[in-house]
C-alpha positions in Angstrom: 49.2 51.1 -85.4 50.3 48.4 -88.0 54.0 48.8 -86.6 52.3 48.2 -82.7 50.3 45.3 -84.4 53.6 43.7 -86.1 55.9 44.0 -83.2 52.8 42.5 -81.0 52.6 39.7 -83.3 56.2 38.7 -83.1 56.6 39.1 -79.9 53.8 36.7 -79.2 55.0 34.4 -81.9 58.1 34.1 -80.0 56.7 33.2 -76.7 54.4 30.9 -78.5 57.5 28.9 -79.7 59.3 28.7 -76.4 56.4 27.3 -75.1 55.6 24.7 -77.2 58.8 23.1 -76.5 57.3 22.1 -73.4 59.6 20.3 -71.0 62.5 20.9 -73.0 62.1 24.7 -72.5 63.3 26.5 -69.7 60.8 29.0 -69.7 58.0 26.7 -69.9 59.2 24.4 -67.1 59.6 27.3 -64.9 55.8 28.9 -65.7 54.4 25.0 -65.5 56.2 24.8 -62.0 54.8 28.1 -60.6 52.3 29.4 -62.5 48.7 28.0 -62.0 46.5 26.1 -64.9 49.7 25.5 -66.8 49.7 22.4 -65.6 46.4 21.4 -67.3 48.1 21.3 -71.1 48.7 17.7 -71.5 50.4 19.0 -75.3 52.1 22.2 -75.2 52.4 21.7 -78.9 48.9 23.7 -79.0 50.6 26.8 -78.2 51.6 26.8 -82.0 48.1 28.1 -82.5 48.9 31.6 -81.2 51.8 31.3 -83.9 49.8 30.2 -86.4 47.0 32.5 -86.1 49.4 35.3 -85.4 51.7 34.5 -88.4 48.5 34.8 -90.7 47.7 38.3 -89.6 51.2 38.9 -90.5 50.9 37.3 -93.8 47.5 39.3 -94.6 49.1 42.5 -93.4 51.9 42.1 -95.6 50.2 41.0 -99.0 49.2 44.5 -99.5 53.3 45.3 -100.5 53.9 41.9 -102.5 55.6 43.1 -105.5 57.4 41.2 -108.1 61.3 40.7 -107.7 63.5 42.9 -109.6 67.3 43.1 -110.3 69.6 40.7 -108.0 65.9 39.7 -106.8 65.3 38.2 -109.5 68.3 36.0 -109.7 67.4 34.8 -105.6 64.1 34.1 -106.6 65.3 31.6 -109.6 68.1 30.5 -107.2 65.4 29.7 -104.4 62.9 27.8 -106.7 65.7 25.6 -108.0 66.2 24.9 -104.4 62.8 24.3 -103.5 62.7 22.1 -106.5 65.7 20.0 -105.4 64.3 19.8 -101.7 61.3 18.4 -102.9 61.8 15.9 -105.7 65.0 14.2 -103.8 62.7 14.3 -100.7 60.1 12.0 -102.8 62.3 10.2 -104.0 64.0 9.2 -100.5 60.7 8.7 -98.6 60.0 6.4 -101.6 63.0 4.5 -101.0 62.6 4.3 -96.9 59.3 3.0 -97.7 60.2 0.4 -99.8 62.8 -1.1 -97.3 65.8 0.5 -98.7 67.0 0.7 -95.3 66.5 -2.9 -94.4 65.8 -3.3 -90.7 66.6 0.4 -89.6 63.0 2.2 -88.8 62.6 5.8 -89.6 59.5 7.5 -89.2 58.4 8.9 -92.9 57.0 12.0 -91.2 60.7 12.9 -91.1 60.4 13.2 -94.6 56.7 14.5 -95.4 57.3 18.0 -93.9 60.4 18.8 -95.6 58.8 17.4 -99.3 55.6 19.2 -98.6 57.0 22.5 -98.2 59.5 21.9 -101.3 56.5 21.6 -103.0 54.2 24.8 -101.7 57.7 27.0 -101.9 58.1 25.7 -105.4 54.4 27.1 -106.2 55.0 30.3 -104.2 57.8 31.4 -105.7 56.5 30.8 -109.2 53.8 33.2 -108.2 56.1 35.4 -107.0 57.7 35.7 -110.3 54.6 37.0 -111.6 53.3 39.1 -109.0 52.2 42.8 -109.9 55.2 45.2 -110.3 53.4 47.8 -108.0 52.5 47.1 -104.8 48.6 46.3 -104.1 47.8 46.3 -107.7 47.7 42.9 -109.9 45.6 41.2 -112.5 42.4 39.1 -111.5 44.0 35.9 -112.4 46.9 36.2 -110.2 44.7 37.2 -107.6 42.4 34.2 -107.9 45.9 31.7 -108.3 47.0 33.4 -104.9 44.0 32.6 -103.1 44.3 29.0 -104.8 47.6 28.3 -103.6 46.6 29.4 -100.1 43.4 26.9 -100.0 45.7 24.1 -101.5 48.0 24.7 -98.6 45.6 24.7 -95.7 43.9 21.3 -97.1 47.2 19.3 -97.5 48.3 20.5 -94.4 45.3 20.0 -92.0 44.4 16.9 -94.1 46.1 15.0 -91.1 45.3 17.3 -88.2 42.0 16.8 -88.2 41.3 12.8 -87.9 37.7 11.5 -89.0 35.9 8.8 -87.2 33.5 6.3 -89.1 29.4 7.0 -88.1 29.5 3.1 -86.3 31.9 4.4 -83.7 28.2 6.2 -82.3 26.3 3.2 -83.0 25.1 0.6 -80.4 26.6 -0.5 -77.6 30.5 -1.3 -77.1 31.6 -4.9 -76.4 32.2 -4.4 -72.8 29.0 -2.7 -72.1 27.0 -5.6 -70.6 29.8 -6.7 -68.2 30.2 -3.1 -66.9 26.6 -2.8 -66.7 26.0 -5.9 -64.7 28.7 -5.1 -62.4 27.4 -1.0 -62.0 23.5 -2.1 -61.8 21.9 1.3 -61.3 24.9 3.1 -59.6 28.0 4.5 -61.2 31.1 3.6 -62.3 34.8 4.8 -61.5 38.0 4.4 -63.0 41.0 5.6 -61.0 42.8 8.4 -62.1 46.2 6.5 -62.4 44.7 4.1 -64.6 42.6 6.7 -67.0 46.0 8.8 -67.3 48.1 5.6 -68.5 45.3 4.7 -71.1 44.9 8.0 -72.3 48.3 9.0 -72.6 50.7 6.2 -72.9 47.9 4.0 -75.1 46.0 6.2 -77.0 47.3 9.8 -77.6 51.2 9.4 -76.8 51.9 12.6 -78.5 54.0 10.9 -81.2 51.5 12.2 -83.9 48.5 14.4 -84.1 46.4 11.1 -84.8 45.4 8.8 -82.3 47.2 5.6 -81.6 45.0 3.0 -82.1 41.6 3.0 -84.2 39.2 5.1 -81.8 36.4 2.0 -81.7 39.6 0.5 -79.1 39.4 3.6 -76.9 35.4 3.5 -76.8 35.8 0.2 -75.6 37.8 0.7 -73.0 35.0 3.4 -71.6 37.6 6.2 -71.3 36.3 9.6 -69.8 34.0 10.5 -71.6 33.7 8.1 -74.0 31.4 6.3 -71.5 28.5 8.6 -72.4 27.8 6.6 -75.4 26.9 3.7 -74.1 24.6 5.6 -71.2 26.8 4.5 -68.2 27.3 6.8 -65.4 30.9 7.6 -64.2 31.9 9.3 -61.6 35.3 10.7 -63.8 34.8 13.6 -65.7 37.7 14.0 -68.5 37.1 17.6 -69.0 39.8 19.8 -68.8 38.3 22.5 -66.6 36.5 21.4 -63.3 34.7 22.7 -59.8 37.5 23.0 -57.2 35.4 20.6 -55.4 35.1 17.8 -57.6 39.0 18.0 -58.2 38.9 18.0 -53.8 36.5 15.1 -53.9 38.7 13.4 -56.4 41.6 13.5 -54.3 40.1 12.5 -51.2 38.6 9.6 -52.7 42.0 8.4 -54.5 43.4 9.1 -51.0 40.8 6.4 -49.3 39.6 9.7 -47.2 36.1 8.8 -48.9 34.1 5.8 -49.5 33.3 5.2 -53.2 30.0 3.8 -52.1 29.3 7.8 -50.5 29.3 9.0 -54.1 26.9 6.3 -55.6 30.1 4.2 -57.1 29.1 0.4 -57.3 31.9 -0.6 -59.6 35.5 0.0 -60.5 36.7 -0.1 -63.9 40.4 -1.0 -63.4 43.5 -1.6 -65.9 44.6 -5.3 -66.0 47.6 -5.8 -63.5 49.4 -7.4 -67.1 49.2 -4.5 -68.6 47.3 -1.9 -70.5 46.4 -3.8 -73.6 44.4 -6.6 -71.8 40.4 -6.2 -70.9 40.2 -4.2 -68.0 39.3 -5.5 -64.6 35.6 -4.7 -63.5 35.5 -4.7 -59.8 31.6 -4.8 -58.2 31.3 -3.2 -55.3 28.3 -2.8 -52.5 25.1 -2.8 -54.2 24.1 -0.8 -51.2 25.6 2.3 -52.5 22.9 4.7 -53.8 23.4 8.5 -54.9 20.8 9.3 -52.5 21.3 9.0 -48.7 20.2 10.5 -45.6 21.9 12.5 -42.6 20.8 12.6 -39.2 17.4 10.9 -40.0 15.5 7.8 -38.3 16.2 4.3 -39.1 13.0 4.0 -41.1 13.4 7.3 -42.8 13.0 6.5 -46.7 13.1 8.2 -50.5 11.9 6.7 -53.7 13.0 7.9 -57.1 10.2 10.0 -59.1 12.5 11.0 -61.9 16.0 11.1 -62.8 17.3 13.0 -65.4 21.1 15.1 -66.3 18.7 18.4 -65.6 15.7 17.7 -63.3 15.1 15.4 -60.7 12.5 14.5 -58.5 12.1 12.6 -55.1 9.2 11.3 -52.8 10.7 11.4 -49.1 9.4 10.5 -45.8 11.0 10.5 -42.1 9.7 11.6 -38.9 12.0 14.1 -37.8 13.9 16.8 -39.6 16.7 15.5 -41.9 18.9 15.9 -44.5 18.9 14.2 -47.6 22.1 14.4 -49.8 22.1 14.0 -53.7 25.5 12.7 -54.9 25.9 15.1 -57.5 27.7 17.9 -58.2 27.0 21.0 -56.5 27.1 24.1 -58.7 25.3 27.2 -59.1 22.1 27.0 -61.5 20.5 24.5 -59.5 16.8 25.3 -58.4 15.2 23.0 -55.7 11.7 23.0 -54.9 9.6 20.7 -51.7 6.1 20.6 -51.6 6.5 23.3 -54.8 7.8 25.9 -52.4 11.2 27.2 -53.3 13.7 25.8 -50.6 17.9 26.3 -50.4 20.3 23.5 -51.8 22.9 23.1 -49.6 26.5 21.7 -50.3 27.8 18.8 -48.6 31.0 16.8 -48.2 33.4 19.8 -48.8 31.2 21.6 -51.3 31.3 18.8 -53.5 27.5 17.1 -53.4 24.1 18.8 -53.5 22.0 18.6 -50.0 18.3 20.0 -49.0 16.9 20.1 -45.1 13.9 18.2 -45.0 10.9 18.5 -42.2 9.3 15.9 -40.6 6.7 14.2 -43.3 6.2 13.2 -46.5 7.1 15.3 -49.1 8.1 15.9 -52.9 11.8 16.9 -53.6 12.4 17.9 -57.4 15.3 20.2 -58.3 16.4 21.4 -62.0 19.2 23.2 -63.5 18.1 26.4 -64.7 21.1 28.9 -64.7 20.4 32.4 -64.7 23.2 32.8 -67.6 21.2 31.1 -69.8 17.9 33.2 -70.0 20.3 36.4 -69.9 21.8 35.0 -72.9 18.5 34.3 -74.8 17.5 38.1 -73.8 20.8 39.6 -75.2 20.4 37.4 -78.1 16.8 38.6 -78.9 18.1 41.9 -78.1 21.1 41.9 -80.5 18.6 40.5 -82.9 16.4 42.8 -82.6 19.1 46.0 -82.7 20.4 44.4 -85.9 17.1 45.1 -87.4 16.6 48.6 -86.4 19.6 49.4 -87.6 19.5 47.3 -91.2 16.3 49.3 -91.8 17.5 52.7 -90.6 20.0 52.1 -93.4 17.6 51.3 -95.7 17.9 47.8 -96.1 20.9 48.3 -98.1 24.0 46.1 -97.3 27.8 47.6 -98.4 29.5 46.8 -101.6 33.4 45.6 -100.9 35.6 44.4 -103.5 39.4 44.4 -104.0 41.2 47.7 -103.1 42.6 48.7 -106.8 
């Protein structure tokens, strides 16, 4: 079983390494061209998560065979220790020299030195521990074990320090400087940012992929109201930057981009686009018709009317009036889990605009239409969670309320 796991981990690690090269790997480009979903990943380096996870598992399996070097092993360990120390010290001196302007006008990113220097220091510590490892695999003093755990924690802390960017709490406070202008242009409608503008701003200005951090301060990204940062300002956008969206939404955006569907049809009253002079200038806010609305009638008389009673993310209510049978269309995503009632009686929610929007057939007269998001999956999850806790309680009581005692294997 262990050998099979090792072979599987090595195979998947090799695949992850090949895919992480992205466009520089013929394997990735072949899959990107012919396999669905591969085009969703903008940063192929994320495949290295597979390698990191599996290498960690392999390290855990190999730890039980760790023993002190003997014979020629001691010679190679000493040689490797000296080499790692040389790499760490010389790399540190070279990095300091470059940062001090030793190369003059030549610019070299110091990250080229950071990784080798850190690797050198960690390798030195590891080899020092290796020299003190137990003579018999699986055994060892308690101090040595604690030292190994401490080294792993330090390595994780140093390696992940720059990979977990933090954001100042002020980023979430108040409104952005551009809020007033955009809100005034949009009124009560939605805002739309063309796909090309959103992509250029995201991947050319803020997340170029040159490092694991954003290229500019986060507050600048909020000012540009990139999807989905506009949620912090309470603005309603048609854009959605989630990696996985319903196919009907994708088709809707494609038809909007080609001009087949007018933005006003989905309640958009303002467009937020990049300035023609570049990505680093204030965005251009272009108001559209103030008559655009998220709600409109189909096959209804001219005097048909509607009025908002409630409008929240998971629930809405409308007062309707029509002299003839008609259909009311709400320009919100058609998605499983929404339930509708007309005057308190359940009614079917139909799809409109190629399955993208929600619609309800309305008979003549005055009515109250209510919609609420009540997915069955939520209630099923609640029931399963309760059953799980009950089952755990039963098993715990049947075991006499005792917990297993675990410890280091000796």
